[in-house]
N, C-alpha and C positions, 0 to 999 in steps of 0.2 A: 110276451115282447115288447120292449120301452123302444118309442121313436124317439127325436134330436129337440130338442126343446131350442128355441126361437129365446137367442136371446136381445136384447134389444141395447145400442152403443151408440147414443148418441140418438140422433133422428132415422138412423136407417138398423134396418131390423137384417141384423145377420141371418144368412140360411147358407151352411153348411151346405148343399145339395150343387148351391151356385156353384161354390167351392172344386167341388169334382166336378159337373162340366165344366170348368175355366182349364181346368189339370188336362183332362181329354181335349180337348180345342191343343191347346200345345202339345200334348204327343201326339196329339194327330197333323199337326203343322211340326215340329223333327222327324212325324215317321214317313211323312211327302218329302222333304228334302232330303232321309238318310240314305233312307233303301227304295231301287230304278224299279219303277211299275206303282210303289207302297201310293200314291198320294195321286194317283193317277189325272194330275195335268195333262190341259193341252199338251202335244208334244211327247209326251213321257207313256213308253211301252206299255201294257198292262197282259193282266196273267189271268189266262182263261183257265174254264174249269178243269181242275186237271186230279188225276187219283192215283198214288202207289199204292202197289200190292205185291207182296211177299208171299212167295209161295215156294215148295219146298228146292224148286230147282233157279228160280230167277227174282228177278223184279220184275217189276210191270209196271210205268208207265204206261198212263189213257190220259190223253189232252181233245178237249174237245175244238175239233176247228170244224164244224161246218162249211160247207162251199168254198177250202181255202183248199187250192192243189197243190198238188206235189212238190212242184219246180219253186213256189212261194213259200216251205218250209224250210228252216236250216234246223240238223241234229248239232248236235260235236256235244266232245268229251273234252275235258281240260281241266286237267289240276284234279281226280271226283267230283267234277259237278258236270252234270248233264242237263244242260239247257236245248231246251226250244226256243225257236223263233222266226220269224217271219212279217207279214202286211197283211194285211186284209185291207182294200181297195178296195175304196168309195161309190158303189154303184154311180152311172149315171141313169136320173133321173129323165122323167117324160112331163112326169105331173107333181103337184106337187104334195113335200113330202109330210101331212098329218099329223104319223106317232114315230119315234121311237126308240129300237128295244136294243134292234144290232149294237155291235161296237165296230168299230172299224179302223181303221190304223195299224204302227207297229203295235209285236204279242209277245211277250217273255215269258217262259214259263224254266224255273231253276233248280236242282234239285240235288243237290246233296249223298252222292250215291255212296255203303260201306265200303273200307276196304277190302271185303271178301268177293270184289265181283270179276269176272274173266272178260275186261276190257276193250281185248283182242277181238267177240263174238258176237257186240253186240250188236239187234237188230230193229229194225222199224218199218213199217206199215200203216199204210191210211188205209180205212175206209168205211164204208159209211158213216163222215165226218167225222172218225173218232179217229186218232195218230197213238198208235200201242207202239211204244217204246218196252225190247226186253233186252231185258241186262242179267246177262247168264251168271250163275254163283259160282266160285270160283274150284275145283276137286277137292281143294284145300277144306275147303268153309262147310262143304253137307256133310250132315250128319251122320254117321256109319254106326250100326252094333257092332261091340267087341263081344264075341263069343267068349262065358268064363269056361274052364278048360279045370280037370283035376277034380 
């Protein structure tokens, strides 16, 4: 494997890795302004950890929301996009906070659903800090075996 060679351009040394870092930084700034919650700037919604699983009968969206009450969560369906949003309130503290890794504020999780879903029978359940949204597949979309005769 060959490595890039540093070339002298006047008195400055050309560094291709610095150019990649500059491009990465510019793309990050673009992402922050273009995608809701993509940048994590103050006041913007953040996305909680989530998994989307496809089974034979349904799509399952599992969103980690530890400590959030079901009344503080909204699950909505709009034009084939399933969204889960709400807000985690800042806990009132009596002492000095020395270390923090928990997120607070508005959260937003969005998933575009395939066309083979039964939007009338979507259900959501919150148990043990995990919100599970079940989106059944439409009957016509389920695979079925066709017998061959003759």
